[in-house]
C-alpha positions as a Markdown table, in Angstrom:
| # | Residue | x | y | z |
|---|---|---|---|---|
| 1 | Unk | 0.0 | 0.0 | 0.0 |
| 2 | Unk | 1.5 | 3.3 | -1.1 |
| 3 | Unk | 0.7 | 6.6 | -2.6 |
| 4 | Unk | 0.4 | 6.6 | -6.4 |
| 5 | Unk | 4.0 | 5.7 | -7.3 |
| 6 | Unk | 3.7 | 6.6 | -11.0 |
| 7 | Unk | 2.2 | 10.0 | -10.1 |
| 8 | Unk | 5.1 | 10.7 | -7.7 |
| 9 | Unk | 7.6 | 9.8 | -10.5 |
| 10 | Unk | 6.0 | 12.3 | -12.8 |
| 11 | Unk | 6.1 | 15.1 | -10.3 |
| 12 | Unk | 9.9 | 14.7 | -9.7 |
| 13 | Unk | 10.6 | 14.0 | -13.4 |
| 14 | Unk | 12.3 | 10.6 | -12.7 |
| 15 | Unk | 14.3 | 10.0 | -15.9 |
| 16 | Unk | 14.6 | 6.3 | -15.0 |
| 17 | Unk | 10.9 | 5.7 | -15.0 |
| 18 | Unk | 9.5 | 4.0 | -18.1 |
| 19 | Unk | 8.3 | 6.2 | -20.9 |
| 20 | Unk | 4.7 | 5.2 | -20.3 |
| 21 | Unk | 4.9 | 6.3 | -16.7 |
| 22 | Unk | 6.7 | 9.6 | -17.5 |
| 23 | Unk | 4.1 | 10.5 | -20.2 |
| 24 | Unk | 1.1 | 9.8 | -18.0 |
| 25 | Unk | -1.1 | 12.9 | -18.3 |
| 26 | Unk | -1.0 | 15.3 | -15.4 |
| 27 | Unk | -4.0 | 17.4 | -16.3 |
| 28 | Unk | -7.3 | 16.9 | -18.2 |
| 29 | Unk | -5.9 | 18.9 | -21.1 |
| 30 | Unk | -3.2 | 16.2 | -21.6 |
| 31 | Unk | -5.7 | 13.4 | -21.3 |
| 32 | Unk | -6.4 | 11.6 | -24.6 |
| 33 | Unk | -9.6 | 9.7 | -25.3 |
| 34 | Unk | -12.7 | 8.9 | -23.2 |
| 35 | Unk | -14.2 | 12.3 | -24.1 |
| 36 | Unk | -17.6 | 11.0 | -22.9 |
| 37 | Unk | -16.2 | 11.1 | -19.4 |
| 38 | Unk | -13.4 | 13.7 | -19.5 |
| 39 | Unk | -14.8 | 16.3 | -21.9 |
| 40 | Unk | -14.9 | 19.9 | -20.4 |
| 41 | Unk | -18.7 | 19.7 | -19.7 |
| 42 | Unk | -18.9 | 16.1 | -18.6 |
| 43 | Unk | -20.3 | 15.4 | -15.1 |
| 44 | Unk | -17.4 | 13.2 | -14.0 |
| 45 | Unk | -14.7 | 15.8 | -15.0 |
| 46 | Unk | -16.6 | 18.6 | -13.3 |
| 47 | Unk | -17.0 | 16.5 | -10.1 |
| 48 | Unk | -13.3 | 15.7 | -10.0 |
| 49 | Unk | -12.3 | 19.3 | -10.6 |
| 50 | Unk | -14.7 | 20.3 | -7.8 |
| 51 | Unk | -13.1 | 17.7 | -5.5 |
| 52 | Unk | -16.5 | 15.9 | -5.3 |
| 53 | Unk | -15.6 | 12.6 | -6.8 |
| 54 | Unk | -18.2 | 9.9 | -6.0 |
| 55 | Unk | -17.5 | 6.3 | -5.2 |
| 56 | Unk | -17.0 | 4.8 | -8.6 |
| 57 | Unk | -15.8 | 1.8 | -10.7 |
| 58 | Unk | -13.7 | 2.5 | -13.7 |
| 59 | Unk | -14.2 | -0.3 | -16.2 |
| 60 | Unk | -12.2 | -0.6 | -19.4 |
| 61 | Unk | -9.5 | -2.5 | -21.3 |
| 62 | Unk | -5.8 | -2.3 | -20.4 |
| 63 | Unk | -4.2 | 1.0 | -21.4 |
| 64 | Unk | -7.5 | 2.9 | -21.7 |
| 65 | Unk | -6.8 | 5.5 | -18.9 |
| 66 | Unk | -8.2 | 4.0 | -15.7 |
| 67 | Unk | -5.1 | 4.6 | -13.6 |
| 68 | Unk | -4.6 | 8.0 | -15.3 |
| 69 | Unk | -8.0 | 9.1 | -14.1 |
| 70 | Unk | -7.0 | 8.0 | -10.6 |
| 71 | Unk | -3.9 | 10.1 | -10.9 |
| 72 | Unk | -5.9 | 13.1 | -11.9 |
| 73 | Unk | -8.2 | 12.6 | -8.9 |
| 74 | Unk | -5.1 | 12.4 | -6.7 |
| 75 | Unk | -3.8 | 15.6 | -8.1 |
| 76 | Unk | -7.2 | 17.5 | -7.7 |
| 77 | Unk | -8.4 | 16.3 | -4.4 |
| 78 | Unk | -7.8 | 17.7 | -0.9 |
| 79 | Unk | -8.7 | 14.3 | 0.5 |
| 80 | Unk | -6.0 | 11.8 | 1.4 |
| 81 | Unk | -5.5 | 9.5 | -1.5 |
| 82 | Unk | -4.8 | 5.9 | -0.5 |
| 83 | Unk | -3.9 | 3.3 | -3.1 |
| 84 | Unk | -4.2 | -0.5 | -2.8 |
| 85 | Unk | -3.3 | -3.0 | -5.4 |
| 86 | Unk | -5.6 | -6.1 | -5.3 |
| 87 | Unk | -2.7 | -8.1 | -6.8 |
| 88 | Unk | -0.5 | -7.7 | -3.6 |
| 89 | Unk | -2.8 | -6.5 | -0.8 |
| 90 | Unk | -4.9 | -8.5 | 1.5 |
| 91 | Unk | -7.6 | -7.9 | 4.2 |
| 92 | Unk | -5.0 | -6.6 | 6.7 |
| 93 | Unk | -4.0 | -3.9 | 4.3 |
| 94 | Unk | -7.6 | -2.9 | 3.7 |
| 95 | Unk | -8.3 | -2.7 | 7.4 |
| 96 | Unk | -5.2 | -0.5 | 8.0 |
| 97 | Unk | -6.3 | 1.8 | 5.2 |
| 98 | Unk | -9.8 | 2.1 | 6.7 |
| 99 | Unk | -8.4 | 2.7 | 10.2 |
| 100 | Unk | -6.2 | 5.4 | 8.9 |
| 101 | Unk | -9.2 | 7.0 | 7.1 |
| 102 | Unk | -11.3 | 6.9 | 10.3 |
| 103 | Unk | -8.5 | 8.6 | 12.3 |
| 104 | Unk | -8.0 | 11.4 | 9.8 |
| 105 | Unk | -11.8 | 12.0 | 9.6 |
| 106 | Unk | -12.0 | 12.1 | 13.4 |
| 107 | Unk | -8.9 | 14.2 | 14.1 |
| 108 | Unk | -8.9 | 16.7 | 11.2 |
| 109 | Unk | -12.0 | 16.1 | 9.2 |
| 110 | Unk | -10.0 | 15.1 | 6.2 |
| 111 | Unk | -11.7 | 12.7 | 3.8 |
| 112 | Unk | -10.0 | 9.6 | 2.4 |
| 113 | Unk | -10.3 | 8.3 | -1.2 |
| 114 | Unk | -9.4 | 4.6 | -1.3 |
| 115 | Unk | -8.3 | 3.6 | -4.8 |
| 116 | Unk | -8.3 | -0.2 | -5.4 |
| 117 | Unk | -6.5 | -1.2 | -8.6 |
| 118 | Unk | -7.6 | -4.4 | -10.2 |
| 119 | Unk | -10.6 | -4.7 | -7.8 |
| 120 | Unk | -11.7 | -7.9 | -9.7 |
| 121 | Unk | -8.8 | -9.8 | -8.1 |
| 122 | Unk | -10.3 | -9.3 | -4.6 |
| 123 | Unk | -12.6 | -12.2 | -3.6 |
| 124 | Unk | -16.0 | -11.6 | -2.0 |
| 125 | Unk | -14.7 | -11.6 | 1.5 |
| 126 | Unk | -12.1 | -9.0 | 0.7 |
| 127 | Unk | -14.6 | -6.8 | -1.0 |
| 128 | Unk | -17.0 | -7.2 | 2.0 |
| 129 | Unk | -14.3 | -5.5 | 4.1 |
| 130 | Unk | -14.7 | -2.3 | 2.1 |
| 131 | Unk | -18.5 | -2.2 | 1.9 |
| 132 | Unk | -19.5 | -1.0 | 5.4 |
| 133 | Unk | -16.9 | 1.8 | 5.3 |
| 134 | Unk | -18.2 | 3.0 | 2.0 |
| 135 | Unk | -21.8 | 2.9 | 3.4 |
| 136 | Unk | -20.7 | 4.9 | 6.5 |
| 137 | Unk | -18.8 | 7.5 | 4.4 |
| 138 | Unk | -15.5 | 6.7 | 6.1 |
| 139 | Unk | -13.9 | 6.3 | 2.6 |
| 140 | Unk | -14.8 | 7.2 | -0.9 |
| 141 | Unk | -14.2 | 4.1 | -3.0 |
| 142 | Unk | -12.7 | 4.1 | -6.5 |
| 143 | Unk | -12.0 | 0.7 | -8.1 |
| 144 | Unk | -10.4 | 0.0 | -11.5 |
| 145 | Unk | -11.0 | -3.2 | -13.4 |
| 146 | Unk | -10.6 | -4.8 | -16.8 |
| 147 | Unk | -13.4 | -7.2 | -16.0 |
| 148 | Unk | -17.2 | -6.7 | -16.1 |
| 149 | Unk | -18.1 | -5.4 | -12.7 |
| 150 | Unk | -21.5 | -7.1 | -12.9 |
| 151 | Unk | -19.7 | -10.4 | -12.5 |
| 152 | Unk | -16.6 | -9.5 | -10.5 |
| 153 | Unk | -17.8 | -6.9 | -7.9 |
| 154 | Unk | -20.2 | -7.8 | -5.2 |
| 155 | Unk | -23.7 | -6.4 | -5.7 |
| 156 | Unk | -23.9 | -4.2 | -2.6 |
| 157 | Unk | -20.6 | -2.5 | -3.5 |
| 158 | Unk | -21.6 | -2.2 | -7.1 |
| 159 | Unk | -24.9 | -0.6 | -6.1 |
| 160 | Unk | -23.1 | 2.1 | -4.1 |
| 161 | Unk | -20.7 | 3.0 | -6.9 |
| 162 | Unk | -21.1 | 4.8 | -10.2 |
| 163 | Unk | -19.8 | 2.6 | -13.0 |
| 164 | Unk | -17.9 | 4.5 | -15.7 |
| 165 | Unk | -17.0 | 2.5 | -18.8 |
| 166 | Unk | -13.8 | 3.4 | -20.7 |
| 167 | Unk | -13.6 | 2.3 | -24.3 |
| 168 | Unk | -10.6 | 1.1 | -26.2 |
| 169 | Unk | -8.5 | 4.0 | -27.5 |
| 170 | Unk | -8.8 | 4.6 | -31.3 |
| 171 | Unk | -5.9 | 4.6 | -33.7 |
| 172 | Unk | -6.1 | 8.4 | -33.7 |
| 173 | Unk | -5.8 | 8.6 | -30.0 |
| 174 | Unk | -2.8 | 6.2 | -30.0 |
| 175 | Unk | -1.2 | 8.3 | -32.8 |
| 176 | Unk | -1.6 | 11.5 | -30.7 |
| 177 | Unk | 0.0 | 9.8 | -27.7 |
| 178 | Unk | 2.9 | 8.5 | -29.7 |
| 179 | Unk | 3.5 | 11.8 | -31.4 |
| 180 | Unk | 3.4 | 13.6 | -28.1 |
| 181 | Unk | 6.0 | 11.3 | -26.6 |
| 182 | Unk | 8.3 | 11.9 | -29.6 |
| 183 | Unk | 8.0 | 15.6 | -29.3 |
| 184 | Unk | 8.0 | 16.1 | -25.5 |
| 185 | Unk | 11.5 | 17.2 | -24.5 |
| 186 | Unk | 11.0 | 17.0 | -20.7 |
| 187 | Unk | 9.3 | 13.7 | -20.2 |
| 188 | Unk | 9.4 | 12.2 | -23.6 |
| 189 | Unk | 12.0 | 11.5 | -26.4 |
| 190 | Unk | 12.0 | 15.0 | -27.9 |
| 191 | Unk | 15.5 | 16.1 | -26.8 |
| 192 | Unk | 17.0 | 13.0 | -28.6 |
| 193 | Unk | 15.6 | 14.0 | -32.1 |
| 194 | Unk | 13.7 | 10.8 | -32.8 |
| 195 | Unk | 11.8 | 10.5 | -36.0 |
| 196 | Unk | 9.3 | 7.6 | -36.4 |
| 197 | Unk | 9.0 | 6.6 | -40.1 |
| 198 | Unk | 5.4 | 6.5 | -41.4 |
| 199 | Unk | 5.2 | 2.8 | -42.0 |
| 200 | Unk | 6.7 | 2.1 | -38.6 |
| 201 | Unk | 4.2 | 4.5 | -37.0 |
| 202 | Unk | 1.3 | 2.7 | -38.7 |
| 203 | Unk | 2.5 | -0.7 | -37.4 |
| 204 | Unk | 3.1 | 0.6 | -33.9 |
| 205 | Unk | -0.4 | 2.0 | -33.7 |
| 206 | Unk | -2.0 | -1.1 | -35.2 |
| 207 | Unk | 0.1 | -3.4 | -32.9 |
| 208 | Unk | -1.0 | -1.5 | -29.7 |
| 209 | Unk | -4.6 | -2.5 | -30.2 |
| 210 | Unk | -5.9 | 0.6 | -28.4 |
| 211 | Unk | -3.5 | 0.2 | -25.4 |
| 212 | Unk | -1.5 | 3.4 | -24.8 |
| 213 | Unk | 0.9 | 1.7 | -22.4 |
| 214 | Unk | 1.7 | -1.0 | -25.0 |
| 215 | Unk | 2.3 | 1.7 | -27.7 |
| 216 | Unk | 4.7 | 3.6 | -25.5 |
| 217 | Unk | 6.5 | 0.5 | -24.4 |
| 218 | Unk | 7.1 | -0.6 | -28.0 |
| 219 | Unk | 8.2 | 2.9 | -28.9 |
| 220 | Unk | 10.6 | 3.1 | -26.0 |
| 221 | Unk | 12.2 | -0.3 | -26.9 |
| 222 | Unk | 12.6 | 0.7 | -30.5 |
| 223 | Unk | 14.1 | 4.0 | -29.5 |
| 224 | Unk | 16.6 | 2.4 | -27.2 |
| 225 | Unk | 18.3 | 0.5 | -30.1 |
| 226 | Unk | 18.1 | 3.3 | -32.7 |
| 227 | Unk | 21.4 | 5.0 | -33.4 |
| 228 | Unk | 21.7 | 8.6 | -34.7 |
| 229 | Unk | 22.8 | 9.3 | -38.3 |
| 230 | Unk | 25.5 | 11.8 | -39.2 |
| 231 | Unk | 23.1 | 14.7 | -38.6 |
| 232 | Unk | 22.2 | 13.4 | -35.1 |
| 233 | Unk | 18.7 | 12.3 | -36.1 |
| 234 | Unk | 17.5 | 9.0 | -34.9 |
| 235 | Unk | 15.1 | 7.5 | -37.5 |
| 236 | Unk | 13.1 | 4.6 | -36.1 |
| 237 | Unk | 12.5 | 2.2 | -39.1 |
| 238 | Unk | 9.7 | -0.3 | -39.7 |
| 239 | Unk | 12.2 | -3.2 | -39.2 |
| 240 | Unk | 13.1 | -1.9 | -35.8 |
| 241 | Unk | 9.4 | -1.7 | -34.6 |
| 242 | Unk | 8.9 | -5.2 | -36.0 |
| 243 | Unk | 11.8 | -6.5 | -34.1 |
| 244 | Unk | 10.7 | -4.7 | -30.9 |
| 245 | Unk | 7.2 | -5.9 | -31.3 |
| 246 | Unk | 8.0 | -9.6 | -32.0 |
| 247 | Unk | 4.7 | -11.4 | -31.0 |
| 248 | Unk | 2.4 | -9.1 | -29.1 |
| 249 | Unk | 0.3 | -10.6 | -26.3 |
| 250 | Unk | -3.4 | -10.3 | -27.2 |
| 251 | Unk | -5.8 | -8.8 | -24.8 |
| 252 | Unk | -7.6 | -12.0 | -23.7 |
| 253 | Unk | -8.6 | -13.4 | -20.4 |
| 254 | Unk | -9.7 | -17.0 | -20.6 |
| 255 | Unk | -12.0 | -16.6 | -17.7 |
| 256 | Unk | -13.2 | -13.1 | -18.4 |
| 257 | Unk | -15.0 | -10.8 | -20.9 |
| 258 | Unk | -12.5 | -11.4 | -23.7 |
| 259 | Unk | -13.1 | -15.1 | -23.5 |
| 260 | Unk | -16.9 | -14.8 | -23.7 |
| 261 | Unk | -16.9 | -11.9 | -26.2 |
| 262 | Unk | -14.5 | -13.6 | -28.6 |
| 263 | Unk | -16.3 | -17.0 | -28.6 |
| 264 | Unk | -19.5 | -15.1 | -29.1 |
| 265 | Unk | -18.1 | -13.4 | -32.1 |
| 266 | Unk | -16.9 | -16.7 | -33.5 |
| 267 | Unk | -20.3 | -18.4 | -33.0 |
| 268 | Unk | -22.2 | -15.5 | -34.5 |
| 269 | Unk | -19.8 | -15.4 | -37.5 |
| 270 | Unk | -20.4 | -19.1 | -38.2 |
| 271 | Unk | -24.1 | -18.7 | -37.8 |
| 272 | Unk | -24.0 | -15.7 | -40.1 |
| 273 | Unk | -22.3 | -17.8 | -42.8 |
| 274 | Unk | -19.2 | -15.6 | -42.8 |
| 275 | Unk | -16.2 | -18.0 | -43.1 |
| 276 | Unk | -13.6 | -15.1 | -43.2 |
| 277 | Unk | -14.8 | -13.6 | -39.9 |
| 278 | Unk | -15.2 | -17.1 | -38.3 |
| 279 | Unk | -11.6 | -18.0 | -39.2 |
| 280 | Unk | -10.3 | -14.7 | -37.9 |
| 281 | Unk | -12.0 | -15.2 | -34.5 |
| 282 | Unk | -10.7 | -18.7 | -34.4 |
| 283 | Unk | -7.1 | -17.5 | -34.9 |
| 284 | Unk | -7.7 | -14.8 | -32.3 |
| 285 | Unk | -8.6 | -17.4 | -29.7 |
| 286 | Unk | -5.9 | -19.9 | -30.6 |
| 287 | Unk | -3.1 | -17.2 | -30.6 |
| 288 | Unk | -4.3 | -15.9 | -27.2 |
| 289 | Unk | -3.9 | -19.4 | -25.8 |
| 290 | Unk | -7.5 | -20.6 | -25.6 |
| 291 | Unk | -8.1 | -24.3 | -25.0 |
| 292 | Unk | -8.6 | -25.8 | -28.5 |
| 293 | Unk | -10.9 | -28.4 | -27.0 |
| 294 | Unk | -13.2 | -25.6 | -25.7 |
| 295 | Unk | -13.4 | -24.3 | -29.3 |
| 296 | Unk | -14.0 | -27.9 | -30.6 |
| 297 | Unk | -16.9 | -28.3 | -28.1 |
| 298 | Unk | -18.5 | -25.1 | -29.3 |
| 299 | Unk | -18.1 | -26.2 | -32.9 |
| 300 | Unk | -19.9 | -29.4 | -32.2 |
| 301 | Unk | -22.8 | -27.5 | -30.5 |
| 302 | Unk | -22.9 | -25.2 | -33.5 |
| 303 | Unk | -23.1 | -28.1 | -35.9 |
| 304 | Unk | -26.2 | -29.5 | -34.2 |
| 305 | Unk | -27.9 | -26.2 | -33.2 |
| 306 | Unk | -27.4 | -24.0 | -36.2 |
| 307 | Unk | -26.7 | -26.3 | -39.2 |
| 308 | Unk | -28.7 | -29.3 | -38.0 |
| 309 | Unk | -30.8 | -31.1 | -40.5 |
| 310 | Unk | -30.0 | -28.7 | -43.3 |
| 311 | Unk | -26.7 | -30.6 | -43.5 |
| 312 | Unk | -26.5 | -33.6 | -41.2 |
| 313 | Unk | -22.9 | -34.2 | -42.2 |
| 314 | Unk | -21.9 | -31.1 | -40.3 |
| 315 | Unk | -22.1 | -32.9 | -36.9 |
| 316 | Unk | -19.7 | -35.7 | -38.0 |
| 317 | Unk | -17.3 | -33.1 | -39.4 |
| 318 | Unk | -17.4 | -31.2 | -36.1 |
| 319 | Unk | -16.9 | -34.4 | -34.0 |
| 320 | Unk | -14.0 | -35.4 | -36.3 |
| 321 | Unk | -12.4 | -32.0 | -35.7 |
| 322 | Unk | -12.6 | -32.5 | -32.0 |
| 323 | Unk | -11.1 | -36.0 | -32.2 |
| 324 | Unk | -8.3 | -34.7 | -34.5 |
| 325 | Unk | -7.3 | -31.8 | -32.3 |
| 326 | Unk | -7.4 | -34.1 | -29.2 |
| 327 | Unk | -5.3 | -36.7 | -31.0 |
| 328 | Unk | -2.6 | -34.4 | -32.6 |
| 329 | Unk | -2.7 | -31.3 | -30.4 |
| 330 | Unk | -1.5 | -27.8 | -31.4 |
| 331 | Unk | -0.2 | -26.3 | -33.6 |
| 332 | Unk | -1.3 | -28.8 | -36.3 |
| 333 | Unk | -4.7 | -29.3 | -34.6 |
| 334 | Unk | -5.6 | -25.8 | -35.7 |
| 335 | Unk | -6.0 | -27.1 | -39.3 |
| 336 | Unk | -9.0 | -29.4 | -38.6 |
| 337 | Unk | -10.5 | -26.7 | -36.5 |
| 338 | Unk | -10.2 | -24.3 | -39.4 |
| 339 | Unk | -11.6 | -26.9 | -41.8 |
| 340 | Unk | -14.7 | -27.5 | -39.5 |
| 341 | Unk | -15.1 | -23.8 | -39.0 |
| 342 | Unk | -15.2 | -23.1 | -42.8 |
| 343 | Unk | -17.5 | -26.1 | -43.4 |
| 344 | Unk | -20.0 | -25.0 | -40.8 |
| 345 | Unk | -19.9 | -21.3 | -41.9 |
| 346 | Unk | -20.6 | -22.2 | -45.5 |
| 347 | Unk | -23.2 | -24.9 | -44.8 |
| 348 | Unk | -26.9 | -24.3 | -45.2 |
| 349 | Unk | -28.4 | -23.3 | -41.8 |
| 350 | Unk | -31.4 | -24.7 | -39.8 |
| 351 | Unk | -32.2 | -24.6 | -36.1 |
| 352 | Unk | -35.3 | -26.8 | -36.5 |
| 353 | Unk | -34.0 | -29.7 | -34.5 |
| 354 | Unk | -33.0 | -27.3 | -31.7 |
| 355 | Unk | -36.4 | -25.6 | -31.9 |
| 356 | Unk | -38.1 | -28.9 | -31.7 |
| 357 | Unk | -36.2 | -29.8 | -28.6 |
| 358 | Unk | -37.2 | -26.6 | -26.9 |
| 359 | Unk | -40.9 | -26.9 | -27.9 |
| 360 | Unk | -41.1 | -30.5 | -26.7 |
| 361 | Unk | -39.4 | -29.6 | -23.4 |
| 362 | Unk | -42.0 | -26.9 | -22.8 |
| 363 | Unk | -44.8 | -29.5 | -23.2 |
| 364 | Unk | -42.9 | -31.9 | -20.8 |
| 365 | Unk | -42.5 | -29.2 | -18.2 |
| 366 | Unk | -46.1 | -28.0 | -18.6 |
| 367 | Unk | -47.9 | -31.4 | -18.7 |
| 368 | Unk | -45.5 | -33.6 | -16.7 |
| 369 | Unk | -45.3 | -37.4 | -17.3 |
| 370 | Unk | -48.2 | -38.0 | -19.6 |
| 371 | Unk | -49.0 | -41.8 | -20.0 |
| 372 | Unk | -47.6 | -43.6 | -23.0 |
| 373 | Unk | -50.5 | -44.6 | -25.4 |
| 374 | Unk | -51.4 | -48.3 | -25.0 |
| 375 | Unk | -50.6 | -49.2 | -28.6 |
| 376 | Unk | -47.0 | -48.0 | -28.1 |
| 377 | Unk | -46.4 | -50.1 | -25.0 |
| 378 | Unk | -44.7 | -53.5 | -25.0 |
| 379 | Unk | -47.0 | -56.4 | -24.0 |
| 380 | Unk | -44.4 | -58.6 | -22.3 |
| 381 | Unk | -46.9 | -60.4 | -20.1 |
| 382 | Unk | -50.4 | -61.9 | -20.5 |
| 383 | Unk | -51.9 | -59.4 | -18.1 |
| 384 | Unk | -50.4 | -56.5 | -20.2 |
| 385 | Unk | -51.9 | -58.0 | -23.4 |
| 386 | Unk | -55.3 | -58.3 | -21.7 |
| 387 | Unk | -55.1 | -54.7 | -20.7 |
| 388 | Unk | -54.6 | -53.7 | -24.3 |
| 389 | Unk | -50.8 | -53.1 | -24.4 |
| 390 | Unk | -49.6 | -53.0 | -28.0 |
| 391 | Unk | -53.1 | -53.4 | -29.4 |
| 392 | Unk | -53.4 | -51.5 | -32.7 |
| 393 | Unk | -49.7 | -50.9 | -33.2 |
| 394 | Unk | -48.7 | -50.8 | -36.8 |
| 395 | Unk | -45.3 | -52.2 | -37.7 |
| 396 | Unk | -44.0 | -49.6 | -40.2 |
| 397 | Unk | -42.0 | -52.2 | -42.4 |
| 398 | Unk | -45.2 | -54.1 | -43.1 |
| 399 | Unk | -46.7 | -51.1 | -45.0 |
| 400 | Unk | -46.0 | -49.4 | -48.4 |
| 401 | Unk | -43.0 | -47.1 | -48.3 |
| 402 | Unk | -42.3 | -48.4 | -44.7 |
| 403 | Unk | -44.7 | -45.9 | -43.2 |
| 404 | Unk | -47.8 | -46.4 | -41.1 |
| 405 | Unk | -49.8 | -43.4 | -39.8 |
| 406 | Unk | -50.5 | -43.6 | -36.1 |
| 407 | Unk | -51.1 | -41.3 | -33.2 |
| 408 | Unk | -47.8 | -41.5 | -31.3 |
| 409 | Unk | -48.2 | -38.7 | -28.8 |
| 410 | Unk | -50.1 | -38.8 | -25.5 |
| 411 | Unk | -53.8 | -38.0 | -26.1 |
| 412 | Unk | -53.6 | -34.7 | -24.2 |
| 413 | Unk | -51.1 | -33.2 | -26.6 |
| 414 | Unk | -52.3 | -34.9 | -29.7 |
| 415 | Unk | -51.5 | -32.9 | -32.8 |
| 416 | Unk | -48.7 | -30.8 | -31.2 |
| 417 | Unk | -45.9 | -30.1 | -33.6 |
| 418 | Unk | -42.4 | -29.6 | -32.6 |
| 419 | Unk | -40.2 | -30.3 | -35.6 |
| 420 | Unk | -40.9 | -27.9 | -38.5 |
| 421 | Unk | -38.3 | -28.5 | -41.3 |
| 422 | Unk | -36.9 | -25.6 | -43.2 |
| 423 | Unk | -36.4 | -25.4 | -46.9 |
| 424 | Unk | -32.6 | -25.3 | -46.5 |
| 425 | Unk | -30.2 | -28.0 | -48.0 |
| 426 | Unk | -30.9 | -31.6 | -47.2 |
| 427 | Unk | -33.8 | -30.5 | -44.9 |
| 428 | Unk | -35.9 | -29.5 | -47.9 |
| 429 | Unk | -36.1 | -33.2 | -48.9 |
| 430 | Unk | -37.0 | -34.0 | -45.3 |
| 431 | Unk | -39.9 | -31.5 | -45.5 |
| 432 | Unk | -41.2 | -33.2 | -48.6 |
| 433 | Unk | -41.2 | -36.6 | -47.0 |
| 434 | Unk | -43.0 | -35.4 | -43.9 |
| 435 | Unk | -45.6 | -33.7 | -46.1 |
| 436 | Unk | -46.1 | -36.8 | -48.1 |
| 437 | Unk | -46.4 | -39.0 | -45.0 |
| 438 | Unk | -48.5 | -36.8 | -42.7 |
| 439 | Unk | -49.9 | -34.1 | -44.9 |
| 440 | Unk | -49.5 | -30.4 | -44.2 |
| 441 | Unk | -51.1 | -30.7 | -40.8 |
| 442 | Unk | -49.3 | -33.5 | -39.0 |
| 443 | Unk | -51.6 | -35.2 | -36.5 |
């Protein structure tokens, strides 16, 4: 537990601090992005400038400005600003912070703002420690998280905090931040006469994926290895940025929003018959370290739910992909996953089997265990035969086209229809057979 370390480094101009820490904005005029929160007339900015910051949760992707907003609050407030990192702190640290807040409030009337970085890493018991002191007004709570607060923050604490969502920075925002770092002579690289070649700048911006910290870290590493020419100018080339970049870590948490958002994008791209988007999201997941068997399971579900009877071969293809990736592993296992993805994305679509399942389940839940019609029961004893078990049953193979029309549902739900075939792919033939057997109104 400490005061904001990065903010302190800024104030004393620590030349040894990383470029990202040195360039962290000190005022709202230097803040880039999140205009919906930090614009001159926005409520949050006005509250911070008036030293009336409410308890809040700052939710956004890495490098979007959450800690920077905390820095700005620290600079503006007359309250004591206490920082706790949920990565390293525990219940004892929280209690010490709260006790200090209580003493300051009692002795001098000074308020305390408790900033908890990465609040999602605190479990329920740790978050419970904060709650009563927020309710009592002992501390004003500010939490920062990359995870959805609805899932990661306890409901009572969530209900007592304003949730401010920070979006991923745009390429224009990242470009502004990079250019400012190159030009700033006090905190940035300006005094060393660095020039970032245009194609190198484009790659750096693209590689940062909206993360300002990543962009500045790549820039700093590329700058460190760039030597001046005869004129003293240090020109950072595309090859240098590529070398500094190597393989960037994708923003992906296998147990968090990125996990669910990306698999959702994959499923919806396959369902939407877009093989290009589907393969892109597949690669995003694989490159981020997603479990390939998790992807394979989703592909099997997709085959049955969204392709279904329009192409019954889709399910065997999906199961074969699961068996293949289980057998050979990665990286080669990505190939059958890609094949199955493309097959499913380009196959005709029907959810009729899935819809039939849901409709039948509704009847089962509504009507319970309705009795099996007597003619469908097996007459395995004389008593059962005398009671009519099996009487009137028609053996389909004894009839023309191996079809015998019978009432096979319980009497109470006679005529209910669950499976309604589409006109897609193979299922159009199924629809013709059903119409020929049962007529338009199956019953």
